PDB file of N, CA, C and O in Angstrom:
ATOM      1  N   MET A   1      -8.033 -97.703  47.215  1.00  0.00           N
ATOM      2  CA  MET A   1      -6.809 -97.629  46.708  1.00  0.00           C
ATOM      3  C   MET A   1      -6.229 -99.057  46.810  1.00  0.00           C
ATOM      4  O   MET A   1      -6.150 -99.405  47.988  1.00  0.00           O
ATOM      5  N   ASN A   2      -5.817 -99.950  45.972  1.00  0.00           N
ATOM      6  CA  ASN A   2      -5.223-100.911  46.324  1.00  0.00           C
ATOM      7  C   ASN A   2      -3.433-100.367  46.749  1.00  0.00           C
ATOM      8  O   ASN A   2      -2.871 -99.405  46.226  1.00  0.00           O
ATOM      9  N   GLU A   3      -2.848-101.252  47.771  1.00  0.00           N
ATOM     10  CA  GLU A   3      -1.751-100.877  48.205  1.00  0.00           C
ATOM     11  C   GLU A   3      -0.853-102.491  47.797  1.00  0.00           C
ATOM     12  O   GLU A   3      -1.337-103.612  47.950  1.00  0.00           O
ATOM     13  N   THR A   4       0.505-102.179  47.271  1.00  0.00           N
ATOM     14  CA  THR A   4       1.133-103.358  47.248  1.00  0.00           C
ATOM     15  C   THR A   4       1.745-104.175  48.556  1.00  0.00           C
ATOM     16  O   THR A   4       2.165-103.761  49.637  1.00  0.00           O
ATOM     17  N   LYS A   5       1.658-105.107  48.171  1.00  0.00           N
ATOM     18  CA  LYS A   5       1.814-105.652  50.110  1.00  0.00           C
ATOM     19  C   LYS A   5       3.627-105.971  49.770  1.00  0.00           C
ATOM     20  O   LYS A   5       4.038-106.599  48.795  1.00  0.00           O
ATOM     21  N   VAL A   6       4.490-105.352  50.853  1.00  0.00           N
ATOM     22  CA  VAL A   6       5.665-105.446  50.676  1.00  0.00           C
ATOM     23  C   VAL A   6       5.823-106.580  51.940  1.00  0.00           C
ATOM     24  O   VAL A   6       5.161-106.732  52.967  1.00  0.00           O
ATOM     25  N   THR A   7       6.944-107.270  51.421  1.00  0.00           N
ATOM     26  CA  THR A   7       7.017-108.421  52.189  1.00  0.00           C
ATOM     27  C   THR A   7       8.791-108.497  52.584  1.00  0.00           C
ATOM     28  O   THR A   7       9.459-108.078  51.638  1.00  0.00           O
ATOM     29  N   MET A   8       9.567-108.914  53.696  1.00  0.00           N
ATOM     30  CA  MET A   8      10.964-108.533  53.842  1.00  0.00           C
ATOM     31  C   MET A   8      11.093-110.007  54.633  1.00  0.00           C
ATOM     32  O   MET A   8      10.608-110.295  55.727  1.00  0.00           O
ATOM     33  N   PHE A   9      11.862-110.818  53.779  1.00  0.00           N
ATOM     34  CA  PHE A   9      12.110-112.227  54.678  1.00  0.00           C
ATOM     35  C   PHE A   9      13.771-111.685  55.174  1.00  0.00           C
ATOM     36  O   PHE A   9      14.503-111.007  54.452  1.00  0.00           O
ATOM     37  N   VAL A  10      14.093-112.131  56.453  1.00  0.00           N
ATOM     38  CA  VAL A  10      15.347-111.743  56.968  1.00  0.00           C
ATOM     39  C   VAL A  10      15.810-112.818  57.472  1.00  0.00           C
ATOM     40  O   VAL A  10      15.269-113.156  58.525  1.00  0.00           O
ATOM     41  N   PHE A  11      16.784-113.599  57.011  1.00  0.00           N
ATOM     42  CA  PHE A  11      17.534-115.095  57.803  1.00  0.00           C
ATOM     43  C   PHE A  11      18.416-114.916  58.605  1.00  0.00           C
ATOM     44  O   PHE A  11      19.463-114.722  57.986  1.00  0.00           O
ATOM     45  N   ALA A  12      18.595-114.866  59.911  1.00  0.00           N
ATOM     46  CA  ALA A  12      19.906-115.422  60.718  1.00  0.00           C
ATOM     47  C   ALA A  12      20.197-116.452  61.496  1.00  0.00           C
ATOM     48  O   ALA A  12      19.353-116.968  62.229  1.00  0.00           O
ATOM     49  N   GLY A  13      21.390-116.842  61.415  1.00  0.00           N
ATOM     50  CA  GLY A  13      22.046-117.740  62.097  1.00  0.00           C
ATOM     51  C   GLY A  13      23.371-118.109  62.169  1.00  0.00           C
ATOM     52  O   GLY A  13      24.255-117.429  61.649  1.00  0.00           O
ATOM     53  N   ASN A  14      23.563-119.048  62.721  1.00  0.00           N
ATOM     54  CA  ASN A  14      25.083-119.204  62.402  1.00  0.00           C
ATOM     55  C   ASN A  14      25.867-119.641  61.314  1.00  0.00           C
ATOM     56  O   ASN A  14      25.277-120.007  60.297  1.00  0.00           O
ATOM     57  N   ASN A  15      27.157-119.664  61.362  1.00  0.00           N
ATOM     58  CA  ASN A  15      27.839-120.058  59.616  1.00  0.00           C
ATOM     59  C   ASN A  15      27.237-121.016  59.533  1.00  0.00           C
ATOM     60  O   ASN A  15      26.668-121.525  60.498  1.00  0.00           O
ATOM     61  N   GLU A  16      27.224-121.426  58.511  1.00  0.00           N
ATOM     62  CA  GLU A  16      27.133-122.722  57.289  1.00  0.00           C
ATOM     63  C   GLU A  16      25.374-123.413  57.983  1.00  0.00           C
ATOM     64  O   GLU A  16      24.897-124.532  57.793  1.00  0.00           O
ATOM     65  N   SER A  17      24.872-122.418  58.664  1.00  0.00           N
ATOM     66  CA  SER A  17      23.761-123.344  58.733  1.00  0.00           C
ATOM     67  C   SER A  17      22.151-123.313  57.336  1.00  0.00           C
ATOM     68  O   SER A  17      21.087-123.882  57.093  1.00  0.00           O
ATOM     69  N   GLY A  18      22.731-122.604  57.011  1.00  0.00           N
ATOM     70  CA  GLY A  18      21.631-122.955  55.713  1.00  0.00           C
ATOM     71  C   GLY A  18      21.046-121.486  55.339  1.00  0.00           C
ATOM     72  O   GLY A  18      19.921-121.309  54.872  1.00  0.00           O
ATOM     73  N   LYS A  19      21.947-120.503  55.607  1.00  0.00           N
ATOM     74  CA  LYS A  19      20.478-119.244  55.519  1.00  0.00           C
ATOM     75  C   LYS A  19      20.402-118.978  53.906  1.00  0.00           C
ATOM     76  O   LYS A  19      19.335-118.805  53.316  1.00  0.00           O
ATOM     77  N   SER A  20      21.783-118.971  53.233  1.00  0.00           N
ATOM     78  CA  SER A  20      21.967-118.701  51.790  1.00  0.00           C
ATOM     79  C   SER A  20      21.421-119.901  51.137  1.00  0.00           C
ATOM     80  O   SER A  20      21.083-119.715  49.968  1.00  0.00           O
ATOM     81  N   THR A  21      21.265-120.984  51.566  1.00  0.00           N
ATOM     82  CA  THR A  21      20.283-122.063  50.536  1.00  0.00           C
ATOM     83  C   THR A  21      18.718-121.429  50.898  1.00  0.00           C
ATOM     84  O   THR A  21      17.810-121.304  50.076  1.00  0.00           O
ATOM     85  N   ILE A  22      18.666-121.106  52.190  1.00  0.00           N
ATOM     86  CA  ILE A  22      16.948-121.036  51.734  1.00  0.00           C
ATOM     87  C   ILE A  22      16.686-119.438  50.684  1.00  0.00           C
ATOM     88  O   ILE A  22      15.890-119.179  49.781  1.00  0.00           O
ATOM     89  N   ARG A  23      17.714-118.687  51.310  1.00  0.00           N
ATOM     90  CA  ARG A  23      17.341-117.685  50.976  1.00  0.00           C
ATOM     91  C   ARG A  23      17.265-117.613  49.518  1.00  0.00           C
ATOM     92  O   ARG A  23      16.429-116.808  49.109  1.00  0.00           O
ATOM     93  N   ASN A  24      18.043-118.365  48.473  1.00  0.00           N
ATOM     94  CA  ASN A  24      18.519-118.454  47.175  1.00  0.00           C
ATOM     95  C   ASN A  24      16.844-119.397  47.001  1.00  0.00           C
ATOM     96  O   ASN A  24      15.992-118.868  46.286  1.00  0.00           O
ATOM     97  N   LEU A  25      16.642-120.227  47.423  1.00  0.00           N
ATOM     98  CA  LEU A  25      15.076-121.486  47.168  1.00  0.00           C
ATOM     99  C   LEU A  25      14.136-119.652  47.256  1.00  0.00           C
ATOM    100  O   LEU A  25      13.377-119.401  46.321  1.00  0.00           O
ATOM    101  N   ILE A  26      14.176-119.395  47.527  1.00  0.00           N
ATOM    102  CA  ILE A  26      12.901-118.038  48.217  1.00  0.00           C
ATOM    103  C   ILE A  26      13.455-117.453  47.009  1.00  0.00           C
ATOM    104  O   ILE A  26      12.874-117.808  45.983  1.00  0.00           O
ATOM    105  N   VAL A  27      14.241-116.803  46.887  1.00  0.00           N
ATOM    106  CA  VAL A  27      14.622-115.919  45.643  1.00  0.00           C
ATOM    107  C   VAL A  27      13.925-116.640  43.828  1.00  0.00           C
ATOM    108  O   VAL A  27      13.402-115.977  42.933  1.00  0.00           O
ATOM    109  N   ASP A  28      14.169-117.968  43.850  1.00  0.00           N
ATOM    110  CA  ASP A  28      13.955-118.554  42.609  1.00  0.00           C
ATOM    111  C   ASP A  28      12.914-118.855  42.989  1.00  0.00           C
ATOM    112  O   ASP A  28      12.599-119.669  42.121  1.00  0.00           O
ATOM    113  N   ARG A  29      11.933-118.804  43.802  1.00  0.00           N
ATOM    114  CA  ARG A  29      10.484-119.389  43.875  1.00  0.00           C
ATOM    115  C   ARG A  29       9.750-118.484  43.760  1.00  0.00           C
ATOM    116  O   ARG A  29       8.624-118.528  43.265  1.00  0.00           O
ATOM    117  N   LEU A  30      10.231-117.670  44.148  1.00  0.00           N
ATOM    118  CA  LEU A  30       9.055-116.518  44.214  1.00  0.00           C
ATOM    119  C   LEU A  30       9.486-115.038  43.395  1.00  0.00           C
ATOM    120  O   LEU A  30       8.821-114.003  43.444  1.00  0.00           O
ATOM    121  N   GLY A  31      10.708-115.221  42.676  1.00  0.00           N
ATOM    122  CA  GLY A  31      10.756-114.122  42.192  1.00  0.00           C
ATOM    123  C   GLY A  31      11.127-112.434  42.342  1.00  0.00           C
ATOM    124  O   GLY A  31      10.742-111.478  41.668  1.00  0.00           O
ATOM    125  N   VAL A  32      12.146-112.522  43.657  1.00  0.00           N
ATOM    126  CA  VAL A  32      12.166-111.834  45.188  1.00  0.00           C
ATOM    127  C   VAL A  32      12.893-110.377  43.956  1.00  0.00           C
ATOM    128  O   VAL A  32      14.038-110.647  43.595  1.00  0.00           O
ATOM    129  N   SER A  33      12.669-109.830  43.722  1.00  0.00           N
ATOM    130  CA  SER A  33      13.032-108.489  43.316  1.00  0.00           C
ATOM    131  C   SER A  33      14.082-107.897  43.651  1.00  0.00           C
ATOM    132  O   SER A  33      14.735-107.241  42.839  1.00  0.00           O
ATOM    133  N   VAL A  34      14.468-108.051  45.099  1.00  0.00           N
ATOM    134  CA  VAL A  34      15.972-107.802  45.873  1.00  0.00           C
ATOM    135  C   VAL A  34      16.540-108.766  46.705  1.00  0.00           C
ATOM    136  O   VAL A  34      15.975-109.506  47.511  1.00  0.00           O
ATOM    137  N   ASN A  35      17.723-108.674  46.419  1.00  0.00           N
ATOM    138  CA  ASN A  35      18.275-109.725  46.924  1.00  0.00           C
ATOM    139  C   ASN A  35      19.225-109.009  47.672  1.00  0.00           C
ATOM    140  O   ASN A  35      20.172-108.538  47.042  1.00  0.00           O
ATOM    141  N   ILE A  36      19.158-108.795  49.122  1.00  0.00           N
ATOM    142  CA  ILE A  36      20.356-108.194  50.038  1.00  0.00           C
ATOM    143  C   ILE A  36      21.410-109.219  50.390  1.00  0.00           C
ATOM    144  O   ILE A  36      21.243-109.907  51.397  1.00  0.00           O
ATOM    145  N   ASP A  37      22.419-109.363  49.680  1.00  0.00           N
ATOM    146  CA  ASP A  37      23.445-110.122  50.046  1.00  0.00           C
ATOM    147  C   ASP A  37      24.901-109.529  50.763  1.00  0.00           C
ATOM    148  O   ASP A  37      25.920-109.092  50.228  1.00  0.00           O
ATOM    149  N   PRO A  38      24.593-109.685  51.988  1.00  0.00           N
ATOM    150  CA  PRO A  38      25.908-109.068  52.504  1.00  0.00           C
ATOM    151  C   PRO A  38      27.620-109.741  52.265  1.00  0.00           C
ATOM    152  O   PRO A  38      28.694-109.141  52.220  1.00  0.00           O
ATOM    153  N   ASP A  39      27.315-111.157  52.151  1.00  0.00           N
ATOM    154  CA  ASP A  39      28.392-111.997  51.462  1.00  0.00           C
ATOM    155  C   ASP A  39      28.949-111.765  50.073  1.00  0.00           C
ATOM    156  O   ASP A  39      30.131-111.785  49.731  1.00  0.00           O
ATOM    157  N   ALA A  40      27.651-111.496  49.190  1.00  0.00           N
ATOM    158  CA  ALA A  40      28.131-110.979  47.526  1.00  0.00           C
ATOM    159  C   ALA A  40      28.538-109.693  47.865  1.00  0.00           C
ATOM    160  O   ALA A  40      29.330-109.212  47.055  1.00  0.00           O
ATOM    161  N   LEU A  41      28.177-108.825  49.027  1.00  0.00           N
ATOM    162  CA  LEU A  41      28.623-107.122  48.594  1.00  0.00           C
ATOM    163  C   LEU A  41      30.209-107.266  49.301  1.00  0.00           C
ATOM    164  O   LEU A  41      31.217-106.744  48.824  1.00  0.00           O
ATOM    165  N   ALA A  42      30.170-107.975  50.360  1.00  0.00           N
ATOM    166  CA  ALA A  42      31.696-108.144  50.674  1.00  0.00           C
ATOM    167  C   ALA A  42      32.461-108.043  49.879  1.00  0.00           C
ATOM    168  O   ALA A  42      33.249-107.134  49.619  1.00  0.00           O
ATOM    169  N   ARG A  43      32.155-109.605  49.146  1.00  0.00           N
ATOM    170  CA  ARG A  43      33.175-110.134  47.719  1.00  0.00           C
ATOM    171  C   ARG A  43      33.251-108.958  46.950  1.00  0.00           C
ATOM    172  O   ARG A  43      34.332-108.870  46.366  1.00  0.00           O
ATOM    173  N   LYS A  44      32.497-108.048  46.752  1.00  0.00           N
ATOM    174  CA  LYS A  44      32.453-106.682  45.896  1.00  0.00           C
ATOM    175  C   LYS A  44      33.596-105.994  46.528  1.00  0.00           C
ATOM    176  O   LYS A  44      34.397-105.295  45.909  1.00  0.00           O
ATOM    177  N   ILE A  45      33.622-106.192  47.586  1.00  0.00           N
ATOM    178  CA  ILE A  45      34.063-105.078  48.097  1.00  0.00           C
ATOM    179  C   ILE A  45      35.206-105.111  48.070  1.00  0.00           C
ATOM    180  O   ILE A  45      35.920-104.165  47.735  1.00  0.00           O
ATOM    181  N   ASN A  46      35.676-106.474  48.504  1.00  0.00           N
ATOM    182  CA  ASN A  46      37.201-106.893  48.498  1.00  0.00           C
ATOM    183  C   ASN A  46      38.142-105.897  48.538  1.00  0.00           C
ATOM    184  O   ASN A  46      38.663-105.481  47.503  1.00  0.00           O
ATOM    185  N   ASN A  47      38.458-105.403  49.798  1.00  0.00           N
ATOM    186  CA  ASN A  47      39.332-104.102  49.975  1.00  0.00           C
ATOM    187  C   ASN A  47      41.225-104.452  50.726  1.00  0.00           C
ATOM    188  O   ASN A  47      42.044-103.674  51.216  1.00  0.00           O
ATOM    189  N   GLY A  48      41.282-106.399  50.405  1.00  0.00           N
ATOM    190  CA  GLY A  48      42.267-106.839  50.895  1.00  0.00           C
ATOM    191  C   GLY A  48      42.182-107.018  52.339  1.00  0.00           C
ATOM    192  O   GLY A  48      42.888-107.752  53.032  1.00  0.00           O
ATOM    193  N   HIS A  49      41.177-106.213  52.726  1.00  0.00           N
ATOM    194  CA  HIS A  49      41.104-107.047  54.592  1.00  0.00           C
ATOM    195  C   HIS A  49      39.519-107.508  54.611  1.00  0.00           C
ATOM    196  O   HIS A  49      38.664-106.718  54.210  1.00  0.00           O
ATOM    197  N   PRO A  50      39.209-108.665  55.037  1.00  0.00           N
ATOM    198  CA  PRO A  50      38.608-109.393  54.775  1.00  0.00           C
ATOM    199  C   PRO A  50      37.205-109.024  55.843  1.00  0.00           C
ATOM    200  O   PRO A  50      36.001-108.971  55.591  1.00  0.00           O
ATOM    201  N   GLU A  51      38.064-108.785  57.253  1.00  0.00           N
ATOM    202  CA  GLU A  51      36.884-108.006  57.913  1.00  0.00           C
ATOM    203  C   GLU A  51      36.642-106.532  58.211  1.00  0.00           C
ATOM    204  O   GLU A  51      36.136-105.894  59.134  1.00  0.00           O
ATOM    205  N   LYS A  52      37.241-106.250  56.995  1.00  0.00           N
ATOM    206  CA  LYS A  52      36.584-104.547  56.944  1.00  0.00           C
ATOM    207  C   LYS A  52      35.508-104.492  56.044  1.00  0.00           C
ATOM    208  O   LYS A  52      34.359-104.108  56.260  1.00  0.00           O
ATOM    209  N   SER A  53      36.184-105.069  54.653  1.00  0.00           N
ATOM    210  CA  SER A  53      34.799-105.573  53.635  1.00  0.00           C
ATOM    211  C   SER A  53      33.577-106.004  54.209  1.00  0.00           C
ATOM    212  O   SER A  53      32.502-105.417  54.083  1.00  0.00           O
ATOM    213  N   LYS A  54      33.867-107.508  55.122  1.00  0.00           N
ATOM    214  CA  LYS A  54      32.361-107.450  56.023  1.00  0.00           C
ATOM    215  C   LYS A  54      31.936-106.855  56.769  1.00  0.00           C
ATOM    216  O   LYS A  54      30.799-107.191  57.097  1.00  0.00           O
ATOM    217  N   VAL A  55      32.441-105.848  57.365  1.00  0.00           N
ATOM    218  CA  VAL A  55      31.873-104.699  58.072  1.00  0.00           C
ATOM    219  C   VAL A  55      31.326-103.600  56.962  1.00  0.00           C
ATOM    220  O   VAL A  55      30.142-103.268  57.006  1.00  0.00           O
ATOM    221  N   SER A  56      31.957-103.206  56.257  1.00  0.00           N
ATOM    222  CA  SER A  56      31.527-102.448  55.081  1.00  0.00           C
ATOM    223  C   SER A  56      30.205-102.852  54.085  1.00  0.00           C
ATOM    224  O   SER A  56      29.316-102.134  53.628  1.00  0.00           O
ATOM    225  N   ALA A  57      30.452-104.257  53.950  1.00  0.00           N
ATOM    226  CA  ALA A  57      29.218-104.831  53.209  1.00  0.00           C
ATOM    227  C   ALA A  57      28.068-104.789  54.232  1.00  0.00           C
ATOM    228  O   ALA A  57      27.017-104.260  53.868  1.00  0.00           O
ATOM    229  N   GLY A  58      28.175-105.361  55.639  1.00  0.00           N
ATOM    230  CA  GLY A  58      26.889-104.839  56.896  1.00  0.00           C
ATOM    231  C   GLY A  58      26.359-103.408  56.476  1.00  0.00           C
ATOM    232  O   GLY A  58      25.159-103.260  56.246  1.00  0.00           O
ATOM    233  N   LYS A  59      27.254-102.350  56.375  1.00  0.00           N
ATOM    234  CA  LYS A  59      26.938-101.317  56.484  1.00  0.00           C
ATOM    235  C   LYS A  59      26.313-101.279  55.203  1.00  0.00           C
ATOM    236  O   LYS A  59      25.148-100.948  55.426  1.00  0.00           O
ATOM    237  N   GLU A  60      26.478-101.445  53.966  1.00  0.00           N
ATOM    238  CA  GLU A  60      26.078-101.330  53.077  1.00  0.00           C
ATOM    239  C   GLU A  60      24.627-102.482  52.827  1.00  0.00           C
ATOM    240  O   GLU A  60      23.483-102.030  52.804  1.00  0.00           O
ATOM    241  N   ALA A  61      24.787-103.295  52.735  1.00  0.00           N
ATOM    242  CA  ALA A  61      23.278-103.873  53.453  1.00  0.00           C
ATOM    243  C   ALA A  61      22.535-103.310  54.323  1.00  0.00           C
ATOM    244  O   ALA A  61      21.500-103.965  54.202  1.00  0.00           O
ATOM    245  N   ILE A  62      22.273-102.272  55.408  1.00  0.00           N
ATOM    246  CA  ILE A  62      21.330-101.870  55.854  1.00  0.00           C
ATOM    247  C   ILE A  62      21.269-100.314  55.321  1.00  0.00           C
ATOM    248  O   ILE A  62      20.643 -99.417  55.887  1.00  0.00           O
ATOM    249  N   ARG A  63      22.093-100.165  54.044  1.00  0.00           N
ATOM    250  CA  ARG A  63      21.802 -98.724  53.723  1.00  0.00           C
ATOM    251  C   ARG A  63      20.648 -99.575  52.433  1.00  0.00           C
ATOM    252  O   ARG A  63      19.512 -99.101  52.430  1.00  0.00           O
ATOM    253  N   ILE A  64      20.822-100.357  51.748  1.00  0.00           N
ATOM    254  CA  ILE A  64      20.130-101.240  51.232  1.00  0.00           C
ATOM    255  C   ILE A  64      18.354-101.065  51.527  1.00  0.00           C
ATOM    256  O   ILE A  64      17.390-100.663  50.876  1.00  0.00           O
ATOM    257  N   VAL A  65      18.550-101.514  52.631  1.00  0.00           N
ATOM    258  CA  VAL A  65      17.093-102.013  53.390  1.00  0.00           C
ATOM    259  C   VAL A  65      16.565-100.841  53.564  1.00  0.00           C
ATOM    260  O   VAL A  65      15.494-100.715  52.971  1.00  0.00           O
ATOM    261  N   ARG A  66      16.869-100.044  54.083  1.00  0.00           N
ATOM    262  CA  ARG A  66      16.325 -98.307  54.728  1.00  0.00           C
ATOM    263  C   ARG A  66      16.308 -97.583  53.297  1.00  0.00           C
ATOM    264  O   ARG A  66      15.783 -96.472  53.230  1.00  0.00           O
ATOM    265  N   GLU A  67      16.898 -98.208  52.071  1.00  0.00           N
ATOM    266  CA  GLU A  67      16.233 -97.333  50.703  1.00  0.00           C
ATOM    267  C   GLU A  67      14.715 -98.391  49.986  1.00  0.00           C
ATOM    268  O   GLU A  67      13.724 -98.059  49.336  1.00  0.00           O
ATOM    269  N   CYS A  68      15.284 -99.936  50.602  1.00  0.00           N
ATOM    270  CA  CYS A  68      13.876-100.376  49.869  1.00  0.00           C
ATOM    271  C   CYS A  68      12.688-100.138  51.069  1.00  0.00           C
ATOM    272  O   CYS A  68      11.515-100.229  50.709  1.00  0.00           O
ATOM    273  N   ILE A  69      12.920 -99.906  52.155  1.00  0.00           N
ATOM    274  CA  ILE A  69      11.929 -99.554  53.407  1.00  0.00           C
ATOM    275  C   ILE A  69      11.094 -97.823  52.900  1.00  0.00           C
ATOM    276  O   ILE A  69       9.888 -97.672  52.710  1.00  0.00           O
ATOM    277  N   ARG A  70      12.152 -96.749  52.789  1.00  0.00           N
ATOM    278  CA  ARG A  70      11.167 -95.839  51.907  1.00  0.00           C
ATOM    279  C   ARG A  70      11.205 -95.535  50.533  1.00  0.00           C
ATOM    280  O   ARG A  70      11.285 -94.341  50.247  1.00  0.00           O
ATOM    281  N   ASN A  71      11.156 -96.561  49.403  1.00  0.00           N
ATOM    282  CA  ASN A  71      11.096 -96.598  47.840  1.00  0.00           C
ATOM    283  C   ASN A  71      10.455 -97.657  47.739  1.00  0.00           C
ATOM    284  O   ASN A  71      10.541 -98.123  46.603  1.00  0.00           O
ATOM    285  N   PRO A  72       9.563 -98.521  48.750  1.00  0.00           N
ATOM    286  CA  PRO A  72       9.383-100.393  48.520  1.00  0.00           C
ATOM    287  C   PRO A  72       9.170-100.545  46.890  1.00  0.00           C
ATOM    288  O   PRO A  72       9.199-101.656  46.362  1.00  0.00           O
ATOM    289  N   ILE A  73       8.941 -99.262  46.093  1.00  0.00           N
ATOM    290  CA  ILE A  73       8.050-100.000  44.653  1.00  0.00           C
ATOM    291  C   ILE A  73       9.432 -99.837  43.473  1.00  0.00           C
ATOM    292  O   ILE A  73      10.005-100.549  42.648  1.00  0.00           O
ATOM    293  N   THR A  74       9.519 -98.397  44.013  1.00  0.00           N
ATOM    294  CA  THR A  74      11.005 -98.527  43.038  1.00  0.00           C
ATOM    295  C   THR A  74      12.508 -99.180  42.980  1.00  0.00           C
ATOM    296  O   THR A  74      13.325 -99.115  42.062  1.00  0.00           O
ATOM    297  N   ILE A  75      12.591 -99.708  44.016  1.00  0.00           N
ATOM    298  CA  ILE A  75      14.228-100.372  44.439  1.00  0.00           C
ATOM    299  C   ILE A  75      14.103-101.696  43.206  1.00  0.00           C
ATOM    300  O   ILE A  75      13.115-102.366  42.907  1.00  0.00           O
ATOM    301  N   GLU A  76      15.391-101.745  42.710  1.00  0.00           N
ATOM    302  CA  GLU A  76      15.716-102.756  41.929  1.00  0.00           C
ATOM    303  C   GLU A  76      17.345-103.229  42.346  1.00  0.00           C
ATOM    304  O   GLU A  76      18.251-102.647  41.750  1.00  0.00           O
ATOM    305  N   HIS A  77      17.572-103.904  43.002  1.00  0.00           N
ATOM    306  CA  HIS A  77      18.874-104.080  43.764  1.00  0.00           C
ATOM    307  C   HIS A  77      19.369-105.701  43.594  1.00  0.00           C
ATOM    308  O   HIS A  77      18.665-106.529  44.173  1.00  0.00           O
ATOM    309  N   LEU A  78      20.272-106.079  43.007  1.00  0.00           N
ATOM    310  CA  LEU A  78      20.332-107.764  43.171  1.00  0.00           C
ATOM    311  C   LEU A  78      22.116-108.019  43.441  1.00  0.00           C
ATOM    312  O   LEU A  78      22.560-109.155  43.608  1.00  0.00           O
TER     313      LEU A  78
END
């Protein structure tokens, strides 16, 4: 039986350390089907309270990661 190999890249670091730049290069080069960007999620949430938006975005990112782990083939979220 052939199993699809699933790879997850996680980038952590200080502000302005290049995490987004590296992530975007990998997404573009490898054709990554799932790109979970907490900053983009926070911009979408934008409830007028930046800190609350960041917390909500972090929770949403964790939810998406868990969904990807449970359903590695069927998730499409950009």
